[in-house]
C-alpha positions, 0 to 999 in steps of 0.5 A: 606540798608537804614532805609526806606528800613529796616522798611518794611523788618523787619516789615514783618519778625517780624510779620511772625516769631511771628505768626509762634511761635503762639504768640500775639503782647502782648505776644511778647511785654511782653518778650521784656518788651515793650508794645504791641503798640510798637510791633504793630508799628514795624510790621506796619513799623513805627519804628525799634527796637534798637540793643538790642531789635533786638538781643533779638527778634532774640534770641526769634525767634531762628535766627541770628540777620541778619535774621530779615533784610533778605528780603524773597520776594527779595530772592524768586524773585531771586530764581524764576528768576533762576528757570525760567532761568534754565527752559528756557535753558532746553526748548531751549536745548530740542527744539534744540535736537528735531530740530536736530532729525528732520534732522535725521528723514528727512535723514532716510526718504529720504534714504528709499524713494530712496531705494524704488523709485530707487533700482539701486541707490547705493549711497542712504546712502549719505542722512545721510551724507548730513543730517549733514550739515543740522543739523549744519545749524539748530544749527547755527540758534538756537545758533545765537538766544539763545546762545553765540559766542563760541557755534555759532562758534562750529556750524559754524565749524561743518558746514564747515567741514561737507560740506568739507566731503560731497564735498570730498565724493560726487565729485571726486575732485583732489587733495583731500587735496585742499578741506580741505585746503579751509575749514581750511582757511574759518575756520580761517577767521570765527575765526578771525571774531568772535575774532574781534566781541568779541574785539569790544563788550568789547570796547563798554562795556568799553565805556558804563561804562565811 
């Protein structure tokens, strides 16, 4: 921190701490054996106390010496940013949960609609099965917008294997294991693709540093 940066920070802190103790500039100056003009100069940011005076100030205020150089405005801004980030993440998670919940609700409504309109149809329960890949698609959309590759890969993996399960249960494919072999191959291709993207991102970041 340069002297020009220190002056306004210390000026705010001295004025704030003096007022918290209910002291006037003259009273503080008397304790320091200085004139009130000197204290006023410090509080206007036109000068800095020497090391001995700063240590005496810290002793009067009952704080460590570095507290006089602590920028509360900057700390408050960092805290506000962290709080805003936490709120933003919480809001995004809520939106994702509500969207997945909507997929579940659509599956339930579709199930009961089929039971009412086609009573003889005995596979209405497949609505719940098909709701899983639909929910995974929603997760992919939101993870692509808001989150990192690992969560995105998890959502894509869920989509791949849920589609494989839907095909297995819905259609009489033979041999059944072929469905899951294809799903495994697709899964490995996506993992390799994400790995390649990650390596390229690291290389780009290293080039930008240079």
